[in-house]
C-alpha positions, 0 to 999 in steps of 0.5 A, a space after each residue: 837861390 841867388 849866390 851872394 859874394 863874401 864882400 856883399 855878405 860882409 857889406 850887409 852886416 848891421 855893424 860898422 867896419 871898426 866894430 867888425 875889425 874889433 870883434 875879429 881882432 878880439 877873437 883872434 887874440 883870444 884864440 892865440 892868447 896864452 894863460 899868462 897873457 892879459 885879457 883883451 881889455 888889458 892888452 897893450 895898445 901895441 898888441 891890440 893894434 897888431 891883432 887889428 891889423 891881422 883882422 883887417 887883412 882877413 877882411 881884405 882877403 874875404 872881400 877879395 874872394 870871387 867865388 860866390 858864397 853858397 
C-alpha cells in the first residue's frame, strides 16, 4: 500500500475548497457552541467568518504535514 500525504488526501476530496472550509467551520462552531448561542445558520457573519478563519488555518496545518498518512 502506498502512503498518501494529508495534502494529497485533501486534494482528492470531491468538494470545493469553500465547501470544505464551510463544513469544518460549522463543525468547529457546533463543537464549541453554548446552549444560548444561535445555531450556525443564525450566527452573526462576524462569528461565522471568525470560525471559517480557524477552519482555513486547520487546513493549512493539515496540508503542511510531511509524514504520509497511513
